[in-house]
Phi, psi and omega in degrees: 000127181274136179230161173059029172235154175298132190300330179293324177301325182276309187282333181241036178303323173248098184301341178276351185219066180277128184287155172282126185228163171239136178252124177241159178227135179177205182249114181285141178204174177288149177256154173280348179264134180293134178084011180236158173238141182262137174238107178285137184267350179211168185281352175266001171059031180256358175225135181199164171252140167263119185246129175302125184303327180291343181273351180277116182271328183195150173227151176212135178288136171271115185305143178297138177205183180295331179274345183218064188292342184260006177053081176282180179232144170269137182229118176266124185236146175303133185299332182268007181292144177262108180266151176250120178263132181223163174106175180274148173280167181298319180294323177296320179297314179298317180298315181289327179297321182268015179250013182282173182296325179295312181295322179297317179294320180295318180295320179295320179296317179295320179295321179295316179296321179294320179295319178295320178295320178296318180295319179294322180296324179289318183289317186225003183068173182292344180272348183090359180250129183306131179063013177254114184261346179210128177283162175305150185306323183290343181264346188075208182259071183215160176247027181301124185297336183271014181295125181291155179282342180239152180298150181289000000 
């Protein structure tokens, strides 16, 4: 794998025979598989490709900047290489994150509060008076018996 050269020097060394490549961007790391290099697709390291090391034609660091503070890498790979994709997708991560016991208890509590509010609205409406859905404007949304008939 060639490093620290301008990618055109590597990929187009023979202008008559430029290889078919795929360009990926991510965080390079060691693989647990022998003969492979891992390319993480996100900064939480839960999605990645296992890339045959012999299929990597060139790598280049993408300089750190405000748009790329963690300094990812560009990786040119042979187009016919067989990559192994592993890890959770972002939506799977979100789903599992929001399925814990705290979130379940919070959702049950919110559902219970919504059911009680619906029952109260049917029994007394939002004003607290049966079949009254809106108090006079000068009272706001209340059934306070002392509400004056005229604005203050």
